[in-house]
N, C-alpha and C positions, 0 to 999 in steps of 0.2 A: 632080500631087497623087496622092499614097500612094492605095493601095486602100481602099476603103471596106471596114471590117472588119465580118464577119457577129456580132451580138450576141444572148445569149440569155436572154430574160427570166425568170425563175425562177418559173414558174407553180406551183401548187401542185397536186402529182397530175396530174388530167383536169381542172382548171379552166379555166374559157376568161377569165377576170378577176382581173386582181393591182391591188393598191395598194401603192404606195411612198411613204414620205416620206422627203426626204433633208436632212440638215442637217450641211453641211461646209463647208469653208473655201477650196472652189472647187468648179466646177462639172465632172462629168464631159467632159472636152474631146475625145475621141476620137471624130472621124465614124464612124457607127457605122448599120446597118439592123438590124432583126427583122420578123418576121413579124407582129406583132401591131399594131394600132392604138395611139396614145398620146394621152392629155389631158393636159397639163400646166399646172398653176397655178404661176408665181414668185410667191413669199411674200416673198422677201427675196432682192435679187441683180440685178446688172447686166451688161450686157456685148455682146458679138456672135453672134448665132445663126446657124450655117452649115446651110441645108435645101435639098436637090436640090444646084442651080445656082449659089444666094443666098446672100448673106449680109446678115444685117439688123440692128438693133437691139434688145435686147428689154430690160426693167426691169420690177419688182415689181408686180405687181398685173395682168400680162398672162397671159391664155388662149392655151394654141396646141393645136392638133390635127395630128397628123401619121396619114398611111396606112400603110398596109401596105408593107413594104420600102423605106421615104423615109430616105435619108441624113439624119443631122441631130446637130447637138453644140452644146451651150451653153458658151459660153467668157467667162470673168471678164476685162475689160478691164484694163489698167496693170500697176502691179506686181505680183509672185507675191503673193497674198495669203496664203499658206500662213506666209510668214515673220513675220506680222503676228498669224498665230493667231486671227482674228478670223471670225467665221463669214460668210460671204460667198455661200452657196449654200443656200439654203432653199427648198424647193420640192416639191411634190405629184403624185403622175403616175398615172393609172389604166391599165393596159395591157389591151386586149382583143383577143380572135379574133373577126373580122366572120363567118369561116368557120363558126362554130358555129351563126349566125344567118341563115344565108341563105335559107332557106324563107320565113320570118317577115317578113326585110325585102324578100324579093323578089313576094310574092304577096298584098300585103296594102296597099291604099290607104292606110291609116292609117301607114302608117311610110315613107312616100314621100316626106316630108322629111328623114328621118333618114337613107334611101337617099342623095339627093344630097347631104346633107351628109357623108357617108363618099365619096362619089366625089370630090367637092371636096378630101377632107382627104388624097390621094393628092399632091399639088400642095403641100402643107403650108398652114394656114390661121391665121390671128391672127385672135383673135375679140373683138371689143370689145363693150363694156357688157352683157356676159352674165350679171349679178348674182353678183359673184366669192364673195360670202360664201353666197350660198345655194347654189352649187356645191361651195365647199370643204365645207360640212357636210354635202352628199351624197357626196361622194366619201370624206369620211371614215367614213359611214355605212357605205357598200360593204364595208370590211374585215371589218364584225361581222356581216353578214347572211348568211342560208343561202343554197346554192348556186341556187336558184328565187329569192328576192327579190333577188340580187345581181344577176339577168337583169334584173329589172323595174325595179330602182333604175338600172341603166345605161342603158336605155332611155328611162327618165324625165329623165336627164342630157342625152342625146342629144336628146330632143326638146326640151329646154329651150334648148338650145343652136340646133337648127335653127328654131325658131319665135321666137328672140330678134329685137328690132327693131335692134338694135346693128348695129354693120358688123361684115362677115365679109372677110377680106381673103387673097386667094390670094396666097401668098410665092412660088410659082415658076408661070409660065404652059405648062413643058413639062421634061420631064425625061429627059436624053439624055447619051451619051458621059461616064458616069461608070464609073471602073473597082471592081468587086466583087471583093472576096475572099473566094470561096465556099467554097473548098478546106477551109476549117475548119470549117463548117458540120456535118456529117455527125460529125466528131468532138467537138466539143463537144455534139452530141445524145447521141452515145454517152456521154458523160460523164454528162449527166442521168439517163440511163437507167439507168446503172449506181447512181447514188446513189439513184432511184426504187425499185430492187429491193432495195438494201442499207440504206436507212437505220437499220433497225432493229437494225444489227451494228454493231460497233466499226470506223469506217474512218480510219484516219489519212491524214495528206497523203502519207506517204512509201507507205502501201498504195495508195492510188488512183494515186501517179504513177507506181507500178511498174507498176502494172495496165496502163498507158497507155504504158509505156515512155519514161518522160521522169524527170528528176531531181526531185525536191521543188521545187527553186526556180524550173526551168522550168514545170511544170505550175501553182505558184501565180501566175506572171507571167500564162500563159496562161488561168487560169482568172478572175482578176481583171480582165484585160484584155476579157473578151467578157460580164461578168456585172457588174461593177461592186461584187462583194464578193469576200471572199477565201474560198475552201473551208470552212473552220473556221466562218466567217457562214452559209452556204447550208446548210449540215446541219444546223446549230442552227435555223435558220429552217423548214427542210423539217420537222423533226420537230416543232417548236412547231405549225406549222400544221396538220400531220396530228393533231395534241393537240385542237386546234380544231375540226378536221371530228370528231373523235371525241365530244366534248363536245357540239357542238350535234347530233348524232345521239341524243342522250340515252341512248344506250346504255354509255356508260362515265360516270364519276365521275373526279373531276381525278386521283387516285390512279392508277386504273386506265389513264387518260389519258397519265399520265406513263411508265408502263412499256410502253405497248403504242405507244408513239411514238417507242422507240429512248432514252431518257434511263433512267440506273441509279441516279440520287441525287434524291431528290424537294426537297431544296432546291434544288438547281441548277436542277432543272426549274421550280421558282417563279420562281426570279432571272431567267432567261432569257426565261421566258414574259411577266413583266412587262416587261422590254427591249424584246421585239417587239411586243408587242400594246399595251403601255400599261396593262395592270391584272392583277391577278392571276387566276389559273386561276378561284378562287369568284367572282369580282366578273364575270368573263367569262360563267360560268355564268348569273349571274344576271339579266346584261342580255341573254342569248338569251331566257330565259324572259320575261322585261319586253317584249320585240320580239313573242313570241308571244300575248301577253296585247291587247298594243296591235292 
């Protein structure tokens, strides 16, 4: 078995929670690990799931919970689905860094169930009968909340899963003898730090590739394999999520958030904002204000 690669979840600035919805012709099938825990709901698609040392089948409607640094990959079965150009991979995932909540989870009796759930997640969990529609709505709502409310909503999701009467099945009983490729973790972390410090500037693929002594093609492959995104996708999303942060803070209107997040063209900003967030900046601002009232 080839080395399990280190994957970098594209967190926004110093956030501990990230929500991603993927719609594609196939699943990201490279076995990888990352420091964040992961909740995934399969909305459409089926195939084989590699987790730790085990391989099992997965199908639409199933929930999975993976712990920190647990190698995993969803893979479509059968012929290459990209040849049919049909959507065969639709799923929503929440990534979260448990280290941020250590004291809260360790020192409170009320979170005992969540702590036990997360300890089981280190071996991989498939979750049955946890009310998929309820949790899907909760997972989607996470992306629209302030940082504090995101933490509360995440705890609500984890509590719901931990207290659900449905079946929770461990995928692995032990994890050992896996070959981890840790050599590139520091390098991809340096790439993210560079983007974090320079997202307001004009950064071309050639510029960042040269900064890390790679050709554009090599850097593009390196970045895509370890993030599931192209560099330009990630840079745009970084700027959009920064704009969201500015809008949520109430200190910037939509135009100010455009220019203070690295965009130089208001129409491009609106186009990318709607593509990434699913609504216009004005609609997003109104949704934030509505949540505050409620």
